[in-house]
C-alpha positions as CSV (number, residue, x, y, z in Angstrom):
1,X,-18.4,0.6,-21.5
2,X,-18.3,-1.4,-18.2
3,X,-15.0,-2.9,-17.1
4,X,-14.7,-6.6,-16.5
5,X,-14.0,-7.6,-12.9
6,X,-11.9,-10.7,-12.2
7,X,-10.4,-12.3,-9.2
8,X,-7.3,-14.2,-8.5
9,X,-6.8,-16.0,-5.1
10,X,-3.5,-17.7,-3.9
11,X,-3.8,-20.1,-1.0
12,X,-0.5,-20.4,0.6
13,X,0.7,-22.5,3.3
14,X,0.8,-19.4,5.8
15,X,-1.1,-16.7,4.1
16,X,-4.0,-16.4,1.6
17,X,-4.1,-13.5,-0.9
18,X,-6.7,-12.1,-3.3
19,X,-6.4,-9.6,-6.1
20,X,-9.4,-7.8,-7.7
21,X,-8.9,-6.6,-11.4
22,X,-10.8,-4.4,-13.6
23,X,-9.3,-5.1,-17.0
24,X,-5.6,-4.8,-16.1
25,X,-6.0,-2.4,-13.2
26,X,-5.7,-3.6,-9.6
27,X,-8.8,-2.4,-7.7
28,X,-8.0,-4.0,-4.3
29,X,-6.1,-6.8,-2.7
30,X,-6.1,-8.6,0.6
31,X,-3.8,-10.8,2.7
32,X,-5.2,-12.9,5.5
33,X,-3.8,-16.0,7.5
34,X,-4.6,-19.4,6.0
35,X,-6.6,-21.3,8.4
36,X,-7.2,-25.2,8.7
37,X,-10.2,-24.7,6.2
38,X,-8.5,-23.4,3.2
39,X,-11.9,-22.7,1.5
40,X,-13.0,-20.4,4.2
41,X,-9.6,-18.7,4.1
42,X,-10.0,-18.0,0.4
43,X,-13.5,-16.9,0.8
44,X,-12.4,-14.6,3.5
45,X,-9.6,-13.0,1.5
46,X,-12.0,-12.5,-1.5
47,X,-14.6,-10.9,0.6
48,X,-12.1,-8.5,2.2
49,X,-10.8,-7.5,-1.4
50,X,-14.3,-7.1,-2.6
51,X,-15.4,-4.9,0.3
52,X,-12.2,-2.8,-0.2
53,X,-13.2,-2.4,-4.0
54,X,-17.0,-1.7,-3.1
55,X,-18.1,-4.8,-5.0
56,X,-19.8,-8.1,-4.4
57,X,-19.4,-11.6,-5.5
58,X,-22.0,-10.9,-8.3
59,X,-19.7,-8.4,-9.8
60,X,-17.0,-11.2,-10.5
61,X,-16.9,-12.5,-14.1
62,X,-14.3,-15.0,-13.4
63,X,-12.1,-16.5,-10.4
64,X,-8.9,-18.4,-10.7
65,X,-7.4,-20.2,-7.7
66,X,-3.7,-21.0,-7.3
67,X,-1.5,-22.3,-4.4
68,X,-1.7,-25.3,-2.3
69,X,-5.3,-25.1,-1.5
70,X,-6.6,-24.2,-5.0
71,X,-8.2,-27.6,-6.0
72,X,-10.6,-27.4,-3.1
73,X,-12.2,-24.2,-4.0
74,X,-15.6,-24.8,-5.5
75,X,-16.2,-21.2,-6.5
76,X,-13.2,-21.0,-8.6
77,X,-13.6,-21.5,-12.4
78,X,-10.0,-22.6,-13.1
79,X,-7.2,-24.0,-11.0
80,X,-3.8,-22.9,-12.0
81,X,-0.3,-23.9,-10.5
82,X,1.4,-21.3,-8.4
83,X,4.5,-21.6,-10.8
84,X,2.5,-20.5,-13.7
85,X,0.8,-17.6,-11.7
86,X,4.0,-16.2,-10.3
87,X,5.6,-16.2,-13.7
88,X,2.8,-14.5,-15.1
89,X,2.5,-11.9,-12.3
90,X,6.1,-11.1,-12.4
91,X,6.0,-10.8,-16.2
92,X,3.2,-8.4,-16.0
93,X,5.0,-6.1,-13.4
94,X,8.4,-6.4,-15.1
95,X,8.3,-7.3,-18.8
96,X,12.0,-7.7,-18.9
97,X,12.1,-10.5,-16.3
98,X,13.0,-14.0,-17.3
99,X,13.9,-15.6,-14.0
100,X,11.7,-15.7,-11.0
101,X,12.6,-16.8,-7.5
102,X,9.7,-17.5,-5.4
103,X,10.1,-18.3,-1.6
104,X,7.2,-18.8,0.3
105,X,6.2,-20.2,3.7
106,X,7.2,-23.9,3.0
107,X,8.8,-24.1,-0.3
108,X,11.1,-22.4,-2.8
109,X,10.9,-22.2,-6.6
110,X,13.2,-21.2,-9.3
111,X,11.3,-20.3,-12.5
112,X,12.7,-19.5,-16.0
113,X,10.0,-17.8,-18.2
114,X,10.0,-16.9,-21.9
115,X,9.4,-13.5,-23.6
116,X,5.6,-13.9,-23.1
117,X,5.8,-14.8,-19.5
118,X,5.1,-18.5,-19.9
119,X,7.2,-21.1,-18.0
120,X,10.0,-22.7,-19.7
121,X,11.5,-24.6,-16.7
122,X,11.4,-24.7,-13.1
123,X,12.9,-26.4,-10.0
124,X,11.2,-26.6,-6.7
125,X,12.5,-27.4,-3.1
126,X,9.5,-28.6,-1.3
127,X,11.0,-31.7,0.5
128,X,12.5,-29.6,3.6
129,X,11.5,-26.3,5.2
130,X,15.1,-25.0,5.3
131,X,15.3,-21.6,3.9
132,X,11.5,-21.0,3.7
133,X,9.6,-18.3,5.5
134,X,8.4,-20.6,8.2
135,X,11.9,-21.9,9.1
136,X,13.2,-18.2,9.1
137,X,10.6,-17.3,11.6
138,X,11.5,-20.2,13.8
139,X,15.2,-19.3,13.6
140,X,14.4,-15.7,14.4
141,X,12.3,-16.8,17.5
142,X,15.3,-18.9,18.6
143,X,17.7,-16.0,18.6
144,X,14.9,-13.5,20.0
145,X,14.5,-11.6,16.9
146,X,11.1,-10.9,15.2
147,X,10.8,-12.2,11.7
148,X,10.5,-8.6,10.0
149,X,14.1,-7.8,11.8
150,X,15.8,-11.0,10.6
151,X,17.1,-9.6,7.4
152,X,18.5,-6.4,8.7
153,X,20.1,-8.1,11.7
154,X,21.9,-10.7,9.3
155,X,23.5,-7.7,7.6
156,X,25.2,-6.3,10.8
157,X,29.2,-6.6,10.5
158,X,30.1,-10.2,11.4
159,X,32.2,-10.3,14.8
160,X,32.8,-14.1,14.5
161,X,32.2,-16.0,11.4
162,X,29.9,-19.1,12.3
163,X,28.6,-22.3,10.6
164,X,25.0,-23.5,10.5
165,X,23.7,-26.5,8.8
166,X,21.0,-25.0,6.4
167,X,20.4,-28.3,4.5
168,X,17.7,-29.4,7.1
169,X,15.4,-27.2,9.1
170,X,15.6,-29.4,12.2
171,X,19.4,-29.5,12.1
172,X,19.4,-25.7,11.5
173,X,17.3,-25.0,14.5
174,X,19.5,-27.5,16.6
175,X,22.7,-25.6,15.4
176,X,21.2,-22.1,16.2
177,X,20.0,-23.2,19.7
178,X,23.6,-24.5,20.5
179,X,25.2,-21.3,19.3
180,X,22.6,-19.2,21.4
181,X,23.6,-21.3,24.3
182,X,27.2,-20.6,23.7
183,X,26.6,-17.0,23.8
184,X,27.1,-16.1,20.2
185,X,25.5,-12.8,19.0
186,X,22.2,-12.9,17.0
187,X,23.6,-11.0,14.1
188,X,26.4,-13.4,13.7
189,X,24.0,-16.4,14.0
190,X,21.6,-15.0,11.6
191,X,24.4,-14.0,9.2
192,X,25.5,-17.7,9.2
193,X,21.9,-18.9,8.5
194,X,21.2,-16.6,5.7
195,X,24.4,-17.2,4.0
196,X,23.6,-20.9,3.9
197,X,20.1,-20.4,2.8
198,X,21.1,-18.1,-0.2
199,X,23.6,-20.5,-1.3
200,X,20.9,-23.3,-1.4
201,X,18.5,-21.2,-3.5
202,X,21.2,-19.8,-5.6
203,X,22.0,-23.4,-6.6
204,X,18.4,-23.8,-7.7
205,X,18.6,-20.6,-9.9
206,X,21.8,-21.9,-11.5
207,X,20.3,-25.2,-12.2
208,X,17.3,-23.8,-13.9
209,X,19.3,-21.2,-15.7
210,X,19.5,-17.7,-14.8
211,X,18.3,-15.5,-17.8
212,X,18.2,-11.6,-18.1
213,X,16.5,-9.9,-15.2
214,X,15.8,-11.7,-11.9
215,X,12.6,-11.1,-10.0
216,X,11.9,-12.4,-6.3
217,X,8.3,-13.2,-5.2
218,X,6.7,-14.5,-2.1
219,X,7.0,-13.4,1.5
220,X,10.7,-14.1,1.9
221,X,11.3,-11.3,-0.8
222,X,10.5,-8.8,2.1
223,X,13.8,-10.1,3.9
224,X,16.4,-7.6,3.1
225,X,19.2,-10.0,4.1
226,X,18.2,-12.6,1.6
227,X,17.8,-10.0,-1.1
228,X,21.0,-8.3,-0.5
229,X,22.8,-11.7,-0.7
230,X,20.9,-12.7,-4.0
231,X,21.8,-9.3,-5.5
232,X,25.5,-9.6,-4.6
233,X,25.6,-13.1,-6.2
234,X,23.7,-11.8,-9.3
235,X,25.7,-8.6,-9.6
236,X,22.7,-6.5,-10.2
237,X,19.5,-5.4,-8.3
238,X,16.7,-7.8,-8.0
239,X,13.2,-6.7,-9.2
240,X,10.8,-6.9,-6.3
241,X,7.0,-5.8,-6.4
242,X,5.6,-3.4,-3.9
243,X,4.1,-6.4,-2.1
244,X,5.8,-9.6,-3.4
245,X,3.3,-11.7,-1.5
246,X,0.5,-10.7,-4.0
247,X,2.4,-11.6,-7.2
248,X,0.9,-15.1,-7.4
249,X,-2.7,-13.7,-7.0
250,X,-2.0,-11.0,-9.4
251,X,-1.1,-13.7,-12.1
252,X,-4.1,-15.8,-11.1
253,X,-6.2,-12.6,-11.7
254,X,-4.6,-11.9,-15.0
255,X,-5.1,-15.4,-16.1
256,X,-8.8,-15.0,-15.1
257,X,-9.1,-12.0,-17.3
258,X,-7.4,-13.9,-20.3
259,X,-9.6,-17.0,-20.0
260,X,-13.0,-15.0,-20.4
261,X,-14.8,-15.3,-23.7
262,X,-14.5,-12.3,-25.9
263,X,-17.0,-9.6,-25.1
264,X,-17.8,-11.0,-21.5
265,X,-18.4,-7.9,-19.2
266,X,-20.9,-9.2,-16.6
267,X,-20.6,-12.1,-14.0
268,X,-22.0,-15.4,-14.9
269,X,-24.9,-16.5,-12.7
270,X,-23.1,-19.4,-11.5
271,X,-20.2,-17.5,-10.0
272,X,-21.6,-17.2,-6.4
273,X,-19.8,-17.8,-3.2
274,X,-21.9,-20.6,-2.0
275,X,-22.1,-22.5,-5.3
276,X,-19.9,-25.1,-6.9
277,X,-18.1,-25.0,-10.3
278,X,-16.6,-27.8,-12.0
279,X,-12.8,-27.4,-12.1
280,X,-11.1,-27.1,-15.4
């Protein structure tokens, strides 16, 4: 019996992700920078994943889009919020998880899920870039540390406790630049920054209600400094996928599979990359 092939695509502010599923098995995935044209970014991510899987657009029975650019995609049959998709993807990977912390390029979401992976409640910080991946990248650049090293650098023993305003991305960068000019060490500066950011996102988690196991998704889940600080506050390990950036796209792909009519195995003739489909 032929397997049903579906796709989930997550158009984020910094990166666009795609996951190809055959039933519940991941066949391929891709991560590519989000350009000005989010439609082209999504098409490129899907095509990269299709090539990796040895498939074509005509093999796809369904596409679900999520993320900031989801409503613009003419080739997606359904457009689902990233909150729903991250909760679904996290629950699929870790069925015991009931709380999801998603920190991406420009926002932070605290999500509480039920036993079926459906969203019960959520809180979102999207009014300021403070604590997001984009701001951490800029802070790292200000102290001369590449983004992948920011987390580990922040975990070095502190020589001098410092204070950085992390309630505003602009003020945080101003504080960091001032500390750099004062000759403070990068490790001490980054420790202060990540301490403040962790306190902010932990406040979101407390307000939404931390239930059972906690999972982190999004690019910032790759930051060892943030993860360690969250784990210290939670008093237990945090669940993290092999690639936390793909969790939203995975959730979208799982929803794409769920929304297929019973018995569907082949792709609808309207699901082509250059044709439009009315959003549901």
